[in-house]
Backbone bond lengths (Angstrom), bond angles and torsions (degrees), N, CA, C in turn:
res aa  C-N    CA-C-N  psi(-1)  N-CA   C-N-CA  omega(-1)  CA-C   N-CA-C  phi
1 M - - - 1.455 - - 1.525 111.07 -
2 K 1.355 117.03 -41.10 1.455 120.48 -179.73 1.522 110.49 -61.70
3 E 1.348 116.62 -44.30 1.462 120.20 -179.19 1.529 110.43 -64.31
4 L 1.364 116.77 -40.76 1.452 120.28 179.38 1.518 111.01 -62.92
5 L 1.337 116.86 -40.57 1.455 121.41 179.42 1.522 110.83 -64.17
6 V 1.318 116.41 -41.52 1.468 120.20 178.68 1.518 110.40 -61.80
7 C 1.343 116.35 -43.03 1.469 120.33 178.63 1.516 110.42 -61.00
8 A 1.339 116.80 -43.67 1.451 120.31 -178.40 1.519 110.57 -64.28
9 M 1.324 116.75 -42.53 1.460 120.36 -179.20 1.518 111.29 -66.65
10 A 1.332 116.08 -27.33 1.461 120.45 179.83 1.518 111.92 -81.99
11 G 1.356 116.57 -6.20 1.452 119.81 177.62 1.507 113.38 90.07
12 A 1.323 118.96 13.67 1.459 120.93 179.58 1.515 109.82 -71.56
13 C 1.345 116.69 147.22 1.465 120.98 -178.85 1.514 111.99 -112.34
14 A 1.305 119.68 -2.07 1.460 121.48 -176.65 1.512 109.40 -135.40
15 V 1.322 115.17 143.50 1.453 122.00 177.68 1.515 107.90 -127.04
16 S 1.326 117.60 137.17 1.459 121.41 -179.83 1.522 109.99 -89.68
17 Y 1.330 115.73 144.80 1.452 121.57 179.52 1.521 109.08 -123.90
18 A 1.309 114.79 162.63 1.456 119.20 179.59 1.517 110.34 -64.85
19 A 1.332 115.48 146.18 1.460 120.28 178.95 1.520 110.06 -59.53
20 G 1.335 115.74 138.14 1.456 120.08 178.75 1.516 114.10 85.43
21 D 1.308 118.47 3.67 1.454 121.38 177.59 1.527 108.40 -58.87
22 P 1.343 119.02 119.59 1.478 119.82 -176.68 1.511 112.65 -66.82
23 Y 1.333 117.80 -14.40 1.450 120.29 179.75 1.517 112.07 -107.16
24 D 1.321 117.16 16.74 1.448 120.51 178.21 1.532 109.37 -72.18
25 Y 1.318 115.15 159.65 1.464 121.19 -176.02 1.524 111.59 -64.63
26 K 1.326 116.50 143.53 1.458 122.66 -179.26 1.526 110.53 -114.49
27 E 1.307 115.73 158.46 1.457 120.73 178.97 1.527 110.57 -80.25
28 L 1.333 115.88 151.99 1.452 120.94 176.40 1.522 110.41 -64.60
29 V 1.326 116.20 151.02 1.461 121.98 -179.64 1.531 109.07 -128.83
30 T 1.331 116.07 172.60 1.465 121.25 175.61 1.518 109.76 -121.37
31 R 1.322 115.29 151.34 1.464 122.61 173.79 1.523 108.45 -120.68
32 E 1.323 116.49 140.17 1.462 121.98 178.42 1.525 108.52 -101.83
33 I 1.335 116.56 120.07 1.459 122.05 -173.81 1.522 109.86 -121.04
34 V 1.319 116.51 130.68 1.467 121.91 177.58 1.523 108.52 -98.27
35 P 1.328 118.72 156.75 1.471 120.14 -179.71 1.534 111.74 -61.10
36 V 1.327 115.68 140.20 1.466 120.03 175.35 1.525 110.17 -81.63
37 K 1.338 116.21 -23.86 1.463 120.46 174.69 1.522 109.21 -161.31
38 T 1.324 115.28 157.43 1.456 122.39 176.37 1.518 108.22 -131.84
39 A 1.324 117.10 133.18 1.458 121.74 -177.83 1.524 109.66 -133.76
40 V 1.324 115.84 163.90 1.461 122.21 175.53 1.523 107.77 -105.54
41 N 1.328 117.08 125.21 1.457 120.38 -176.92 1.528 112.08 -85.80
42 A 1.332 116.40 -175.99 1.458 121.42 -175.96 1.524 112.89 -64.61
43 A 1.339 116.44 -22.85 1.465 120.58 178.58 1.525 112.05 -86.68
44 G 1.341 116.64 1.94 1.460 120.70 179.86 1.514 113.80 80.56
45 R 1.329 117.29 16.31 1.464 121.31 -179.00 1.517 111.17 -102.32
46 S 1.317 115.66 147.35 1.460 121.62 178.08 1.524 109.82 -79.06
47 V 1.341 115.25 133.73 1.461 121.34 -179.88 1.521 108.94 -125.22
48 A 1.320 116.46 119.89 1.462 122.13 177.82 1.521 108.94 -91.83
49 D 1.334 116.19 132.31 1.454 122.88 178.35 1.524 107.75 -113.26
50 F 1.331 116.86 117.51 1.459 121.49 -178.55 1.534 112.92 -88.70
51 G 1.331 116.22 6.57 1.450 120.27 172.03 1.505 115.35 91.50
52 R 1.327 117.12 -42.90 1.461 121.96 -178.42 1.513 110.10 -146.25
53 D 1.312 114.33 155.22 1.465 119.83 172.73 1.525 109.61 -65.21
54 A 1.316 116.10 142.10 1.460 121.42 172.61 1.517 107.39 -151.33
55 V 1.317 116.20 154.99 1.464 121.28 179.63 1.524 108.37 -99.34
56 G 1.305 116.47 122.25 1.459 120.04 -178.57 1.515 110.69 174.18
57 W 1.340 116.33 -136.80 1.463 120.78 -179.15 1.527 109.55 -146.73
58 L 1.325 115.23 170.75 1.462 122.54 -178.37 1.521 109.62 -105.07
59 E 1.330 115.95 138.27 1.463 121.01 175.29 1.525 110.12 -122.75
60 L 1.334 114.97 143.92 1.457 122.98 176.62 1.520 108.39 -114.10
61 E 1.325 117.17 141.15 1.460 120.03 178.57 1.518 109.97 -137.83
62 G 1.340 115.55 126.19 1.447 121.78 178.58 1.518 109.94 174.53
63 P 1.330 118.02 158.84 1.470 120.69 -176.48 1.516 114.41 -72.38
64 A 1.345 117.52 -21.14 1.463 120.44 -175.57 1.526 111.34 -81.97
65 A 1.327 114.92 149.34 1.462 121.90 175.83 1.520 108.73 -118.26
66 G 1.325 116.33 154.40 1.453 119.89 178.23 1.512 111.87 159.36
67 P 1.336 116.65 173.09 1.471 120.59 -178.18 1.531 111.08 -69.52
68 Y 1.327 115.40 151.01 1.459 119.88 176.44 1.517 109.85 -136.68
69 E 1.324 114.26 155.84 1.457 122.99 171.38 1.521 106.10 -142.04
70 I 1.317 116.88 117.50 1.462 122.63 -173.35 1.523 108.99 -135.24
71 V 1.324 115.47 138.14 1.458 120.93 175.53 1.528 107.84 -107.30
72 I 1.324 117.15 121.22 1.460 120.91 175.95 1.521 109.46 -114.66
73 G 1.322 116.44 145.55 1.456 118.39 -178.54 1.511 112.40 -175.37
74 E 1.321 114.56 -176.07 1.454 122.09 -175.27 1.521 113.90 -100.97
75 L 1.336 117.14 -7.76 1.456 120.24 -171.29 1.519 111.67 -137.54
76 C 1.342 115.99 138.54 1.464 122.50 170.05 1.525 108.08 -111.98
77 N 1.341 117.34 138.07 1.463 120.05 176.96 1.526 110.73 -85.73
78 A 1.319 116.75 -173.23 1.459 121.52 -176.29 1.524 112.17 -64.55
79 R 1.324 118.08 -22.62 1.467 122.01 178.39 1.523 111.87 -88.32
80 G 1.320 116.71 0.45 1.454 119.81 -179.52 1.511 113.64 81.38
81 E 1.325 117.33 15.06 1.458 122.03 -179.74 1.527 109.95 -91.78
82 V 1.319 116.65 139.42 1.460 121.25 177.11 1.519 107.21 -79.82
83 T 1.320 116.04 118.77 1.452 119.68 -172.48 1.517 109.90 -156.89
84 N 1.314 115.43 172.36 1.457 122.30 170.46 1.524 106.86 -124.36
85 E 1.318 116.09 100.94 1.457 120.37 -178.37 1.524 111.93 -84.37
86 Y 1.326 116.23 0.23 1.459 121.31 179.96 1.529 108.16 -126.07
87 P 1.335 117.30 77.29 1.477 120.80 -171.58 1.521 115.10 -59.68
88 R 1.336 118.52 -22.45 1.464 120.42 -179.84 1.530 112.17 -90.63
89 S 1.317 116.34 0.99 1.463 119.94 -179.05 1.520 110.23 -90.20
90 N 1.328 115.25 -174.38 1.465 120.50 179.12 1.517 112.57 -101.22
91 I 1.333 117.28 13.58 1.461 121.09 176.97 1.528 108.18 -71.94
92 R 1.325 117.29 128.85 1.457 121.09 -175.06 1.538 111.10 -93.24
93 C 1.334 115.58 141.68 1.467 122.75 176.05 1.521 107.39 -157.11
94 Q 1.333 116.86 132.13 1.461 120.65 -179.41 1.529 110.24 -139.32
95 R 1.317 115.59 138.04 1.466 121.81 172.50 1.527 107.05 -100.07
96 L 1.326 116.21 118.21 1.460 121.44 -173.14 1.529 110.23 -115.13
97 K 1.330 115.76 132.43 1.460 121.75 179.54 1.524 109.38 -125.21
98 G 1.330 116.21 146.70 1.454 120.21 178.58 1.518 110.79 179.65
99 F 1.310 115.42 -165.97 1.465 121.84 179.34 1.522 108.44 -121.68
100 K 1.322 116.16 118.40 1.457 120.96 179.94 1.522 110.55 -76.74
101 Q 1.317 115.75 129.57 1.457 121.04 173.05 1.531 109.79 -85.39
102 A 1.316 117.21 157.01 1.464 120.66 176.92 1.523 109.71 -64.99
103 G 1.314 116.99 146.43 1.459 121.04 -178.52 1.518 110.46 92.50
104 R 1.310 116.33 -141.20 1.459 121.41 -178.20 1.518 109.63 -96.22
105 H 1.323 115.94 127.78 1.463 120.70 -172.02 1.526 109.63 -132.47
106 R 1.319 116.57 129.32 1.461 121.73 175.02 1.523 109.92 -87.10
107 V 1.319 116.34 130.48 1.459 121.22 176.37 1.525 107.71 -80.75
108 E 1.309 116.82 111.89 1.457 121.26 -176.02 1.524 110.87 -79.47
109 M 1.340 115.53 148.28 1.462 121.92 -179.57 1.514 109.60 -123.49
110 P 1.330 117.30 148.83 1.470 119.65 177.16 1.520 109.66 -70.64
111 P 1.326 118.26 148.44 1.470 120.80 178.15 1.519 111.61 -69.03
112 D 1.307 115.47 147.54 1.458 122.58 175.59 1.529 106.88 -101.18
113 S 1.320 117.19 110.28 1.464 120.43 -173.88 1.523 111.98 -61.00
114 F 1.336 117.26 -32.25 1.463 119.63 -179.90 1.526 110.69 -65.08
115 N 1.332 116.93 -41.42 1.463 120.96 -179.11 1.522 112.66 -72.62
116 L 1.319 116.83 -14.41 1.455 120.01 178.44 1.525 112.15 -95.64
117 K 1.343 116.87 -8.59 1.463 120.08 -176.65 1.526 112.56 -123.39
118 G 1.334 117.64 -44.36 1.455 120.11 -178.41 1.515 112.38 93.30
119 W 1.330 114.76 -175.10 1.462 119.76 -176.45 1.528 112.02 -65.55
120 D 1.317 116.33 -48.40 1.462 120.53 -179.80 1.524 108.04 -162.09
121 T 1.315 116.49 -175.22 1.461 120.40 -176.37 1.527 112.40 -67.94
122 K 1.333 117.09 -21.71 1.461 120.12 179.30 1.526 111.82 -80.48
123 A 1.327 117.21 -19.11 1.465 121.43 179.28 1.527 109.32 -132.85
124 P 1.348 117.15 65.92 1.471 119.64 -177.07 1.519 111.24 -67.56
125 A 1.322 115.65 148.15 1.459 120.65 177.65 1.523 110.25 -68.46
126 I 1.321 116.01 144.90 1.462 121.24 174.91 1.528 108.59 -76.46
127 L 1.308 117.41 125.00 1.459 121.70 179.31 1.522 109.87 -93.92
128 L 1.319 116.97 129.10 1.457 121.14 176.62 1.525 109.76 -73.74
129 P 1.347 117.47 156.55 1.466 119.38 174.39 1.526 110.76 -55.25
130 E 1.318 116.53 144.18 1.465 121.66 -174.67 1.524 112.79 -57.38
131 R 1.338 117.32 -28.20 1.469 119.29 -176.63 1.531 112.66 -63.92
132 F 1.345 118.05 -19.38 1.462 120.72 179.70 1.522 112.00 -87.26
133 G 1.319 118.00 -16.71 1.456 119.96 179.33 1.512 112.31 65.02
134 I 1.337 115.89 -150.67 1.464 122.05 -178.83 1.531 109.37 -87.61
135 V 1.318 116.50 130.66 1.463 121.24 179.68 1.527 109.74 -124.60
136 T 1.335 115.93 159.38 1.453 121.76 178.65 1.517 108.95 -153.75
137 P 1.332 118.78 154.29 1.461 119.48 175.73 1.530 110.97 -80.79
138 F 1.322 117.26 136.46 1.460 121.42 175.38 1.530 109.82 -161.22
139 R 1.324 114.55 157.44 1.464 122.06 175.45 1.528 111.37 -123.49
140 Y 1.333 116.47 -31.61 1.467 121.32 -173.72 1.531 111.17 -116.22
141 A 1.330 114.76 153.84 1.465 121.70 173.64 1.518 108.00 -136.66
142 E 1.327 116.48 115.84 1.466 122.60 179.99 1.525 108.74 -101.77
143 I 1.333 116.46 122.92 1.457 121.57 -177.42 1.525 110.10 -88.56
144 V 1.314 117.10 109.17 1.460 121.34 174.25 1.521 108.51 -79.57
145 R 1.308 115.33 -48.20 1.473 121.70 171.01 1.514 107.93 -158.17
146 C 1.337 114.76 144.82 1.465 119.45 -178.40 1.523 108.90 -176.14
147 P 1.339 118.85 142.66 1.461 119.95 171.89 1.529 109.47 -60.18
148 P 1.324 118.87 154.43 1.469 120.79 178.88 1.528 110.93 -52.57
149 A 1.329 116.13 127.63 1.464 119.82 -176.12 1.518 109.89 -159.74
150 R 1.325 115.16 152.91 1.464 121.43 170.93 1.521 108.16 -87.25
151 L 1.315 116.05 140.15 1.464 121.24 -177.58 1.522 110.14 -104.55
152 R 1.326 114.92 141.11 1.459 121.45 175.62 1.526 109.22 -136.79
153 Q 1.316 115.17 140.19 1.457 121.84 171.09 1.528 107.21 -97.38
154 I 1.317 116.93 122.21 1.462 121.55 177.67 1.530 107.41 -102.51
155 A 1.337 116.03 109.34 1.463 121.75 -175.07 1.520 110.46 -99.85
156 V 1.328 116.33 140.35 1.462 123.21 177.43 1.528 108.52 -104.61
157 N 1.318 117.06 133.98 1.469 119.20 176.42 1.521 110.50 -161.63
158 Y 1.320 115.38 166.72 1.458 121.93 172.09 1.523 107.29 -75.00
159 P 1.344 118.61 144.76 1.475 120.51 -176.63 1.528 112.69 -73.48
160 I 1.322 115.93 78.58 1.469 122.69 176.85 1.525 108.44 -89.65
161 D 1.314 117.36 131.48 1.460 121.88 179.84 1.525 109.08 -82.00
162 M 1.322 116.56 99.81 1.463 120.89 -177.09 1.527 112.35 -74.94
163 G 1.332 116.43 -10.05 1.457 119.55 -179.18 1.518 113.93 -88.63
164 K 1.327 117.88 0.08 1.464 120.40 -176.87 1.523 113.39 -81.62
165 S 1.301 117.71 -8.22 1.458 120.08 -178.78 1.522 109.86 -146.01
166 A 1.317 115.58 159.07 1.456 121.52 178.48 1.517 108.47 -159.24
167 F 1.320 116.26 157.98 1.459 121.39 179.35 1.523 109.20 -145.21
168 E 1.324 116.71 134.02 1.455 122.51 176.70 1.524 109.32 -140.65
169 C 1.330 115.43 146.07 1.467 120.77 172.80 1.525 107.30 -160.61
170 D 1.331 116.81 -179.41 1.462 119.84 -176.73 1.525 112.72 -87.69
171 N 1.341 117.48 5.96 1.457 122.10 178.23 1.525 108.77 -107.47
172 A 1.322 116.84 104.30 1.466 121.17 -175.19 1.524 111.94 -61.92
173 D 1.324 117.69 -35.69 1.465 120.74 -179.72 1.526 110.63 -65.56
174 L 1.315 116.75 -40.40 1.465 120.34 179.81 1.531 110.87 -65.52
175 V 1.334 116.52 -37.97 1.462 120.60 177.23 1.533 109.73 -64.24
176 R 1.316 117.17 -39.74 1.463 121.26 178.62 1.526 110.90 -63.87
177 V 1.341 117.14 -40.90 1.463 120.80 177.96 1.529 110.21 -62.55
178 Y 1.340 115.88 -44.30 1.473 119.78 178.64 1.528 110.62 -60.50
179 D 1.332 117.16 -48.04 1.462 120.84 -179.02 1.523 111.31 -62.21
180 F 1.337 116.43 -39.44 1.464 120.96 179.13 1.529 110.80 -62.72
181 C 1.331 115.91 -47.15 1.467 119.89 -179.42 1.527 111.34 -65.05
182 K 1.321 116.11 -41.93 1.461 120.36 -179.12 1.530 110.95 -63.90
183 Y 1.332 116.12 -44.90 1.459 118.89 179.96 1.527 111.59 -66.88
184 S 1.341 117.21 -33.31 1.463 120.32 179.98 1.524 111.66 -60.73
185 I 1.332 116.56 -34.62 1.465 120.13 178.06 1.525 110.21 -62.82
186 L 1.330 116.80 -41.66 1.461 120.90 177.75 1.525 111.17 -68.02
187 A 1.332 117.05 -48.43 1.469 121.25 -174.02 1.516 112.62 -64.38
188 T 1.345 117.59 -34.34 1.469 120.12 -177.28 1.523 112.63 -91.43
189 S 1.332 117.58 10.86 1.469 120.75 179.36 1.520 112.36 -91.83
190 F 1.348 117.67 10.14 1.464 121.62 -171.22 1.524 114.22 -65.59
191 C 1.340 117.63 -17.44 1.466 120.44 178.68 1.528 112.52 -88.56
192 G 1.321 117.18 -9.27 1.457 119.69 -178.68 1.508 113.76 83.92
193 V 1.325 116.93 2.59 1.470 124.22 170.55 1.527 105.99 -144.17
194 Y 1.308 116.52 166.92 1.461 119.81 -179.33 1.525 111.01 -71.49
195 V 1.326 116.71 117.38 1.469 122.29 171.98 1.530 106.78 -130.03
196 D 1.338 115.87 165.74 1.463 117.44 -176.03 1.517 112.32 -85.22
197 G 1.303 118.58 1.37 1.458 122.56 -179.85 1.508 109.95 131.36
198 D 1.333 116.53 -153.93 1.459 119.98 -177.06 1.525 112.08 -80.69
199 R 1.333 117.94 -14.36 1.461 120.54 -178.69 1.516 111.15 -63.28
200 E 1.334 116.31 -43.95 1.460 121.40 177.65 1.527 107.95 -138.00
201 R 1.305 116.75 109.38 1.463 120.29 179.93 1.528 110.01 -89.03
202 T 1.299 115.04 58.66 1.454 121.14 177.09 1.523 108.80 -152.85
203 P 1.330 119.09 145.35 1.457 121.14 -179.10 1.533 112.15 -79.23
204 Y 1.314 116.17 147.77 1.451 123.49 171.24 1.520 108.38 -129.29
205 E 1.323 116.67 147.28 1.461 120.61 -169.91 1.523 113.24 -58.02
206 A 1.338 117.92 -50.45 1.462 120.40 -176.87 1.526 111.32 -66.10
207 D 1.344 116.37 -44.81 1.466 119.82 178.40 1.522 111.08 -60.12
208 A 1.333 115.78 -44.72 1.463 120.24 -178.23 1.527 110.94 -64.39
209 Y 1.319 116.42 -37.45 1.471 120.29 -179.34 1.533 110.50 -64.92
210 I 1.323 117.25 -44.69 1.465 121.01 178.59 1.528 110.27 -63.29
211 N 1.346 116.19 -44.40 1.462 120.82 179.60 1.526 110.63 -63.29
212 Q 1.318 115.91 -40.49 1.464 121.30 -180.00 1.526 110.90 -60.50
213 L 1.331 118.09 -48.64 1.457 121.26 -179.53 1.535 111.20 -62.96
214 S 1.327 116.10 -39.20 1.467 120.10 178.04 1.521 110.86 -66.02
215 H 1.330 115.78 -41.83 1.464 120.78 -179.94 1.524 110.69 -62.32
216 Y 1.326 117.32 -39.98 1.469 120.77 179.15 1.530 111.39 -61.76
217 A 1.330 116.98 -23.85 1.463 120.32 -179.19 1.520 112.93 -78.22
218 I 1.345 117.42 -14.13 1.467 119.16 -177.39 1.526 113.10 -118.35
219 D 1.336 118.25 -13.17 1.461 120.48 -174.61 1.527 108.69 -155.46
220 D 1.336 116.86 143.84 1.468 119.99 -178.93 1.529 112.78 -94.17
221 D 1.322 117.89 9.11 1.458 121.96 177.62 1.525 108.58 -89.07
222 C 1.337 116.89 116.30 1.472 120.30 -176.16 1.526 112.65 -99.01
223 S 1.338 118.24 11.54 1.465 119.88 -173.08 1.529 113.02 -66.79
224 L 1.333 118.28 -35.92 1.463 119.97 179.51 1.527 110.20 -69.40
225 A 1.332 116.18 -38.42 1.469 119.77 176.08 1.531 110.27 -64.63
226 R 1.317 116.13 -41.02 1.468 120.95 179.74 1.530 111.01 -62.79
227 K 1.318 116.33 -44.74 1.459 120.54 179.87 1.535 110.65 -63.84
228 S 1.328 116.92 -42.79 1.459 120.37 179.27 1.522 110.71 -63.47
229 H 1.322 116.79 -40.46 1.458 120.72 179.29 1.528 110.83 -63.17
230 E 1.329 116.40 -42.86 1.466 120.31 179.18 1.522 111.13 -63.40
231 W 1.328 116.42 -39.02 1.466 119.77 179.34 1.529 109.64 -62.65
232 L 1.331 116.22 -43.64 1.460 119.95 179.91 1.530 112.07 -65.77
233 M 1.325 116.21 -35.94 1.468 119.95 177.68 1.528 111.14 -64.48
């Protein structure tokens, strides 16, 4: 404890642990998610629904090559179109254009300068490892035009074991709230420290504390909380 306190007072942000520590920090991972359903909207376009919001990117797979135009985002309107009807909000929506290569193709996204810098120098944005490239939160993908292809959502997150906890009761709404909160911990772990989502990719003490207590309720691995605490120190 004395050594840790000295490190903190000296402004250090990292602490070394013994090899094999089961609670040592882990590397970020990706999950491959297929659409839970696909529908045709009022404009006659196919819309893939991946079931839940996740932070990552979209991949196309198929033998054909050709130009594509795809809208990805977090919200569908009453016509089934992927859009952001609240431009001043933090709901994400992007129209992406490019040329699909044959085989498996990643749909590239433009960088968001705010997410690469943060509010100011005192609260810099957390940068993901370069191998993940540009990521964004989305649930839906609306195909404006594209060669025939299978769609996949590639989600980035910290390796949280979602099978270590469960909750059931006779109130379906309460179960939905529990599942929503539990999944939110996984979905917002994409930076490798506790952040509130894509709005601010930087940790804050109160937010991290709430997330930490919630995380302890679903998993006994404290490494993400430890890493977030060290970053704040």
